[in-house]
Backbone as a ProteinNet text record, in pm:
[ID]
protein_1_A
[PRIMARY]
MLKLSEAAVAQINKICDRYADEPTPLIMILEDIQKEYGYIPLEVQEIVSAKTGISVAEIYGVVTFYSFFSLKPKGKYVIGCCLGTACYVKGAQRVIDKFSELLGIKPGGTTEDGMFTIDALRCIGACSIAPAVTINGKVYPKVDVKDIPGIIAEYRKAGGAE
[TERTIARY]
-4458	-4442.8	-4311.6	-4319.2	-4203.5	-4120	-3989.6	-3897.6	-3807.3	-3826.8	-3749.6	-3613.8	-3512.9	-3378.9	-3374.2	-3273.8	-3256.5	-3235.7	-3162.8	-3137.9	-3269	-3358	-3487.1	-3571.7	-3574.1	-3649.7	-3592.4	-3459.4	-3395	-3431.1	-3433.7	-3468.3	-3613.4	-3703.9	-3844.9	-3859.6	-3789	-3792.1	-3735.8	-3630.6	-3569.3	-3668.9	-3742.5	-3845	-3951.4	-3994	-4095.2	-4042	-3915.7	-3854.1	-3849.3	-3831	-3822.9	-3946.9	-4060.8	-4187.7	-4245.5	-4161.1	-4207.3	-4274.9	-4234.9	-4292.1	-4413.8	-4450.6	-4567.2	-4695.7	-4799.5	-4925.1	-4996.6	-4984	-5045.4	-4942.3	-4854.3	-4740.5	-4765.1	-4878	-4894.3	-4872.9	-4937.6	-4924.3	-4778.8	-4710.6	-4570.6	-4481.5	-4506.6	-4429.6	-4452.8	-4579.4	-4612.3	-4557.1	-4560.9	-4503.7	-4354.8	-4283.7	-4139.7	-4109.6	-4189.5	-4169.3	-4199.6	-4306.7	-4342.3	-4229.2	-4171.3	-4059.9	-3939.2	-3914.2	-3796.6	-3809.9	-3927.7	-3943.9	-4038.2	-4118.1	-4208.4	-4344.4	-4359.6	-4488.5	-4486.1	-4604.5	-4616.2	-4689.5	-4618	-4682.9	-4723.5	-4803.8	-4856.3	-4744.7	-4636.1	-4526.7	-4469	-4460.7	-4411.6	-4514.1	-4640.7	-4746	-4740.5	-4707.8	-4697.3	-4581.3	-4471	-4356.3	-4393.1	-4459.1	-4502.6	-4598.9	-4687.9	-4783.1	-4711.6	-4616.8	-4542.4	-4464.8	-4411.1	-4327.6	-4411.3	-4527.7	-4607.1	-4725.5	-4768.3	-4887.4	-5016.8	-5006.1	-5124.3	-5161.1	-5288.5	-5329.6	-5302.2	-5276.2	-5256.2	-5381.7	-5498.6	-5624.2	-5631	-5589.8	-5592.5	-5489.5	-5370.7	-5265.8	-5311.2	-5365.4	-5414.8	-5524.9	-5611.9	-5719.2	-5665.1	-5560.2	-5498.6	-5429.7	-5354.5	-5282	-5378.2	-5490.5	-5584.6	-5677.9	-5693.7	-5781.1	-5715.5	-5589.6	-5520.8	-5455.6	-5485.9	-5437.7	-5287	-5221.5	-5077.1	-4998	-5064.9	-4998.4	-5030.3	-4939.5	-4959.4	-4922	-4999.1	-4968.7	-4875.5	-4861.8	-4778.1	-4672.5	-4558.7	-4456.4	-4509.5	-4466.7	-4505.3	-4388.6	-4417.6	-4315	-4219.4	-4111.3	-4013.5	-4080	-4173.6	-4246.7	-4394.8	-4451.4	-4592.5	-4669.6	-4754.8	-4835.9	-4969.6	-4991.9	-5117.6	-5208.1	-5317.8	-5413.4	-5530.7	-5549.8	-5659	-5791.5	-5885.2	-6019.4	-6123.5	-6076.9	-6170.1	-6263.5	-6364.8	-6470	-6416.2	-6334.9	-6284.8	-6202.3	-6114.3	-6031.5	-6116.8	-6211.6	-6297.7	-6375.2	-6432.3	-6510.7	-6423.7	-6295	-6204.1	-6131.2	-6174.9	-6121.2	-6023.9	-6020.9	-5926.5	-5945.5	-6069.3	-6090.8	-6019.7	-6024.5	-5952.1	-5801.1	-5753	-5609.7	-5566.4	-5637.1	-5598.3	-5614.9	-5717.8	-5737.2	-5620.7	-5568.3	-5455.9	-5329.1	-5301.8	-5187.2	-5201.6	-5320.6	-5345.3	-5321.2	-5372.6	-5356.4	-5207.8	-5136	-4996.3	-4903.4	-4936.5	-4851.4	-4898	-5018.8	-5069.7	-5107.1	-5144.4	-5186.9	-5309.9	-5384.9	-5501.1	-5459.5	-5541.3	-5511.6	-5492.9	-5391.5	-5355.6	-5250.3	-5223.8	-5128.3	-4990.3	-4894.1	-4754.7	-4706.1	-4630.4	-4578	-4483.6	-4472.6	-4389.6	-4244.1	-4195.8	-4056.6	-4036.8	-4146	-4136.7	-4112.7	-4131.4	-4102.8	-4218.1	-4343.8	-4457.2	-4569.2	-4632.6	-4757.1	-4855	-4980.3	-5084.8	-5177.2	-5196.9	-5290.3	-5399.9	-5523.9	-5637.3	-5654.5	-5643.5	-5652.8	-5783.2	-5830.2	-5944.4	-5885.8	-5941.9	-5892.7	-5752.2	-5663.5	-5527.9	-5511.7	-5621.3	-5618.2	-5558.7	-5563	-5507.6	-5617.6	-5732.5	-5850.6	-5832.7	-5755.5	-5739.1	-5652.8	-5582.4	-5497.3	-5544.1	-5673.3	-5731.8	-5725.4	-5712.2	-5684.5	-5536.2	-5511.4	-5375.6	-5327.3	-5198.4	-5132.2	-5007.1	-4976.9	-4850.9	-4767.1	-4637.9	-4545.7	-4434.6	-4433.7	-4336.8	-4329.7	-4445.6	-4452	-4447.1	-4403	-4402	-4542.5	-4595	-4731.7	-4730.1	-4813.3	-4833.5	-4971.8	-4977.6	-5105.8	-5172.1	-5303.8	-5384.3	-5337.4	-5327.4	-5276.8	-5379.8	-5332	-5414.5	-5365.3	-5453.4	-5412.6	-5297	-5286.9	-5176	-5041	-5041.3	-4917.2	-4860.6	-4943.8	-4907.5	-4793	-4789.2	-4674.1	-4540.6	-4536.5	-4414.2	-4377.6	-4478.8	-4453.6	-4394.4	-4453	-4401.5	-4259.6	-4235.8	-4103	-3997.4	-4035	-3944.4	-3896.3	-3988.1	-3951.4	-3881.3	-3918.2	-3845.5	-3699.5	-3677.3	-3540.1	-3464.2	-3528.1	-3464.3	-3437.2	-3526.6	-3511.1	-3422.3	-3372	-3281.5	-3349.1	-3480.6	-3552.9	-3597.2	-3504	-3541.4	-3549.7
-620.2	-556.3	-479	-354.1	-266.8	-305.2	-314.5	-340.8	-219.4	-142.1	-20.7	-51.6	18.4	3.9	71.8	36.5	100.7	250.8	289.3	431.2	504.7	440.5	502.9	519.7	417.4	425.4	537.4	545.7	651.1	788.7	803.8	931.5	969.2	872.9	899.7	942.5	874	912.8	1053	1086.2	1219.4	1326.3	1297.2	1390.4	1410.6	1302.2	1312.3	1396.5	1373.8	1448.3	1598.4	1633.2	1773.9	1852.1	1784	1851	1809.2	1756.2	1705.2	1812.1	1937.3	2044.3	2111.2	2068	2125.9	2065.5	2148.1	2092.7	2000.3	2028.4	1943.6	1919.4	1822.1	1804.2	1718.6	1651.2	1546.2	1592.9	1699.5	1745.3	1778.2	1845.3	1883.4	1759.1	1661.1	1535.7	1467.1	1455.4	1387.2	1461.9	1594.5	1672.5	1644	1642.4	1616.3	1474.4	1378.8	1240.8	1229.9	1294.5	1292.8	1353.8	1466.2	1529.3	1436	1366.5	1280.3	1153.2	1090.3	959.1	957.5	1063	1069.1	1007	934.4	875.1	830.8	789.9	754.5	620.2	509.3	378.4	346.3	243.4	203.7	178.6	115.3	85.5	213.5	317.8	446.5	507.7	495.6	547.2	478.7	350.1	276.2	328.4	363.5	419.3	555.9	638.6	770.3	753.5	658.2	632.9	593.5	502	456.8	572.4	659.6	770.7	883.2	910.2	1026.5	994	868.1	831.8	860.1	908.2	932.2	799.2	764.7	633.7	621.4	499.2	472.4	510.9	488.8	524	673.9	755.3	900.2	941.5	883.8	915.1	875.1	754.4	707	799.7	844	935.5	1065.1	1118.9	1242.6	1218.2	1107.4	1076.7	1058.7	993.6	968.4	1086.2	1176	1291.7	1397	1427.7	1534	1479.5	1544.1	1493.2	1507	1591.8	1608.4	1497.6	1412.1	1294.7	1174.5	1078.7	960.9	834.4	729.5	598.3	517.6	560.6	489	583.1	527.1	613.8	682.9	806	880.7	882.8	917.2	923.6	1039.4	1037.2	1145.6	1277.5	1271.7	1389.3	1367.9	1454.6	1444.7	1548	1496.4	1580.1	1604	1727.2	1763.1	1833.2	1768.9	1827.2	1883.7	2015.3	2079.4	2045	1997.9	1968.9	2057.4	2171.1	2267.9	2319.3	2390.9	2432.7	2507.3	2610.2	2688.8	2602.2	2520.1	2433.2	2328.5	2272.8	2169.4	2224.8	2343.5	2405.7	2432.2	2458.4	2489.9	2366.6	2246.1	2126.1	2042.9	2062.3	1989	1837.2	1792.1	1646.5	1587.4	1657	1610.3	1609.3	1708.2	1717.5	1597.9	1571.8	1459.7	1326.6	1316.5	1193.8	1170.7	1277.4	1265.5	1224.8	1285	1241.7	1093.2	1052.2	911.8	819.6	858.9	779	763.9	874.3	871.5	801.4	811.1	749.1	609	572.1	438.5	416.7	524	513.9	600.3	567.4	646.8	748.4	851.6	944.2	867.7	906.9	836.8	730.6	699.3	594.5	648.7	556.9	588.7	494.7	547.2	463.6	358	245.7	134.4	174.1	268.4	311.7	410.6	445.9	537.7	682.6	711.5	845.2	944.1	901.1	992.2	939.8	1032.9	1008.7	1114.1	1075.3	1171.7	1187.9	1312.6	1343.6	1434	1397.5	1484.8	1576.8	1707	1804.7	1881.5	1929	2019.7	2157.5	2263.1	2395.2	2423	2467.3	2505.6	2657.3	2729.8	2875.3	2942.2	2874.3	2930	2944.9	2987.4	2991.4	3077.8	3184.2	3274.7	3213.9	3104.3	3039.7	2896.8	2873.9	2741.5	2695.7	2565.9	2461.1	2459.6	2445.8	2451.7	2313.7	2291.7	2167.5	2207.5	2133.5	2154.7	2028.1	2045.7	1931.5	1970	1901.6	1929.8	2079.1	2143	2283.8	2381.8	2339.2	2427.5	2429.1	2548.4	2562.3	2580.1	2501.1	2512.5	2573.8	2694.5	2761.8	2721.5	2726.7	2709.2	2588.8	2474.9	2353.5	2300.7	2271.4	2212.7	2068.6	1979.2	1838.6	1823.7	1912.4	1902.8	1935.8	2004.2	2039.1	1921.4	1826.5	1723	1632.4	1584.6	1501.6	1574.3	1702.7	1780.7	1797.9	1817.7	1831.8	1702.1	1589.4	1459.6	1437.6	1468.5	1449.8	1533.5	1655	1743.6	1676.3	1611.5	1546.7	1413	1343.3	1217	1248.2	1354.4	1393.7	1436	1518.1	1566.3	1451.6	1352.4	1239.5	1129.5	1144	1044.8	917.1	924.9	803.6	814.6	841.4	853.1	717
-3663.3	-3533.5	-3529.5	-3495.6	-3486.2	-3365	-3384.3	-3272.9	-3261.2	-3155.3	-3135.7	-3074.1	-3120.7	-3064.2	-2927.8	-2849.8	-2719.2	-2736.6	-2841.9	-2868.5	-2898.3	-2973.7	-3006.1	-2880.4	-2796.3	-2670.4	-2583.9	-2576.5	-2497.7	-2552.5	-2685.7	-2747.9	-2718	-2722.6	-2692.5	-2546.6	-2457	-2315.5	-2295.2	-2368.8	-2360.5	-2406	-2513.1	-2561.7	-2454.2	-2392	-2285.2	-2168.8	-2131	-2019.8	-2048.2	-2174.7	-2215.2	-2171.9	-2164.2	-2133.2	-1998.5	-1910.6	-1781	-1695.3	-1710.4	-1628.1	-1690.7	-1809.1	-1876.9	-1819.8	-1801.5	-1748.1	-1847.4	-1977.3	-2080.5	-2190.7	-2170.7	-2260.6	-2384.7	-2392.6	-2493.5	-2637.3	-2677	-2816.2	-2847.4	-2755.7	-2778.9	-2790.8	-2706.4	-2712.2	-2846.7	-2884.7	-3009.7	-3131.6	-3128.9	-3239.8	-3254.4	-3143.7	-3149.3	-3197.9	-3153.3	-3198.4	-3347.6	-3392.1	-3534.2	-3617.8	-3570.8	-3642.5	-3648.3	-3539.3	-3528.6	-3613.6	-3609.3	-3672.7	-3792.5	-3809.5	-3923.6	-3899.9	-3789.7	-3755.9	-3610.2	-3559.4	-3418.1	-3405.7	-3420.7	-3410.1	-3266	-3249.8	-3119.2	-3017.9	-3061.1	-2967.4	-2907.4	-2986.1	-2936.8	-2841.5	-2873.9	-2786.2	-2649.4	-2649.1	-2522.7	-2438.1	-2502.2	-2429.6	-2371	-2450	-2403	-2285.1	-2294.1	-2186.7	-2057.7	-2068.4	-1950.2	-1887.3	-1970.8	-1922.5	-1862.6	-1920.5	-1879.4	-1788.9	-1790.3	-1714.3	-1788.6	-1911.9	-1995.4	-2059.5	-2057.6	-2109.7	-2259.1	-2302.7	-2445	-2523	-2464.2	-2531.6	-2559.5	-2462.5	-2482.9	-2587.7	-2581.6	-2679.4	-2819.4	-2833	-2962.5	-3014.5	-2926	-2964.2	-3022	-2961.1	-3009.9	-3144.3	-3153.9	-3277.7	-3395	-3370.8	-3480.2	-3507	-3409.8	-3429	-3517.1	-3491	-3563.8	-3689.9	-3803.5	-3932.4	-3950.3	-3871.6	-3889.1	-3820.7	-3742.1	-3685.9	-3773.6	-3775.6	-3858.7	-3782	-3803.6	-3745	-3833.6	-3959.4	-4056.1	-4111.6	-4154.7	-4213.8	-4339.1	-4358.4	-4478.5	-4575.2	-4698	-4800.1	-4778.4	-4853.7	-4848.7	-4885.7	-4981.1	-5025.1	-4995.6	-4911.5	-4875.4	-4956.7	-5044.1	-5132.2	-5063.7	-5023.4	-4958.4	-5057.7	-5092.2	-5186.6	-5107.5	-5117	-5045.4	-5112.8	-5031.2	-5081.5	-5012.9	-4958.6	-4901.1	-5008.7	-4968.7	-5061.6	-5183.9	-5164.3	-5278.4	-5372.1	-5315.9	-5400.1	-5470.9	-5397.9	-5456.1	-5575.4	-5558.1	-5664.9	-5787.7	-5765.6	-5876.8	-5930.1	-5892.9	-5955.2	-5873.5	-5742.5	-5658.9	-5664.6	-5681.9	-5689	-5809.6	-5921.8	-6041.5	-6017.2	-5942.6	-5911.5	-5827.3	-5718.7	-5631.9	-5704.8	-5788.6	-5866.8	-5963.4	-6022	-6116.3	-6042.5	-5927.2	-5846.3	-5813.1	-5772	-5737	-5855.6	-5971.1	-6092.6	-6128.9	-6132.1	-6175.1	-6074.9	-5946.6	-5844.1	-5806	-5847.2	-5818	-5672.8	-5603.9	-5463.6	-5441.2	-5336.8	-5299.3	-5193.4	-5171.1	-5061.8	-4930.2	-4856.4	-4733.4	-4756.8	-4883.2	-4917.7	-4947.2	-4944.2	-4974	-5083.2	-5178.3	-5286.1	-5228.7	-5298.6	-5251.8	-5231.7	-5313.1	-5299.7	-5184.7	-5114.9	-5002.1	-5042.2	-5169.2	-5220.2	-5195.3	-5218.3	-5212.5	-5123.4	-5054	-4981.7	-5030.6	-5050.2	-5085.9	-4965.8	-4925.1	-4817.1	-4870.1	-4842.1	-4872.8	-4752.7	-4776.4	-4668.5	-4678.3	-4567.4	-4569.2	-4597.1	-4561	-4600.6	-4547.8	-4637.4	-4596.6	-4593.7	-4615.4	-4608.7	-4730.8	-4843.6	-4967.6	-5072.4	-5028.4	-5115	-5239.4	-5228.8	-5343.7	-5454.2	-5423.6	-5525.1	-5553.5	-5534	-5551.8	-5697.1	-5718.9	-5621	-5582.8	-5453.9	-5401.3	-5358.5	-5378.7	-5338.2	-5261.2	-5155.3	-5084.8	-5095.9	-5108.4	-5105.2	-5008.8	-4895.7	-4788.3	-4756.8	-4753.6	-4716.2	-4832.2	-4949.5	-5066.8	-5125.9	-5149.6	-5200.5	-5352.3	-5417.3	-5562.2	-5583.6	-5643.4	-5663.6	-5794.9	-5795.7	-5917.3	-5999.3	-5933.9	-5998.6	-6098.1	-6216.5	-6321.7	-6340.8	-6379.9	-6396.8	-6495.2	-6591.4	-6688.7	-6624.4	-6510.1	-6439.1	-6358.9	-6326.9	-6229.5	-6275.2	-6400.4	-6439.8	-6419.1	-6450	-6431.4	-6285.2	-6201.2	-6057.1	-6002.7	-6039.6	-5992.8	-6044	-6171	-6230.2	-6157	-6117.1	-6043.3	-5914.1	-5843.4	-5716.6	-5738.9	-5842.1	-5872.2	-5902.9	-5980.5	-6015.1	-5889.5	-5806.7	-5683.8	-5586.6	-5588.5	-5496.3	-5549.2	-5671.8	-5729.2	-5776.8	-5802.5	-5843.5	-5988.1	-6078.2	-6219.6	-6283.6
[MASK]
++++++++++++++++++++++++++++++++++++++++++++++++++++++++++++++++++++++++++++++++++++++++++++++++++++++++++++++++++++++++++++++++++++++++++++++++++++++++++++++++++

């Protein structure tokens, strides 16, 4: 069970206050909380509900509907593997399977060291460079399974986890 500090609760309330005059503030509030904390656990949803009057059920529905929100913490590096039609046809399943094999996690999972999360994405709009992978917003075009060990090594080195 997550125990939020008073400072965290105050920050969440401040985020909610920022959008008090908006007619439909929920997405904006959740985006800011996601940016601040990296995920939106139930305890945070309860605080947002108390502050805004929006039911926890509605907040939970939004958090679980949109793939860019997460109920669990994500890794320092989020590997988004596109599995849209163009990427899939060009071998995206093999790409995501190789990331999973090398990192020892399934899509949606995070490595024990908190370094990597793998997300299976639907179309990211990069069909001409399929199969495409994103890592924290950086796009890798035409990824081949032989490229993956080097990509992982690049981030391990940058993250200080050699």
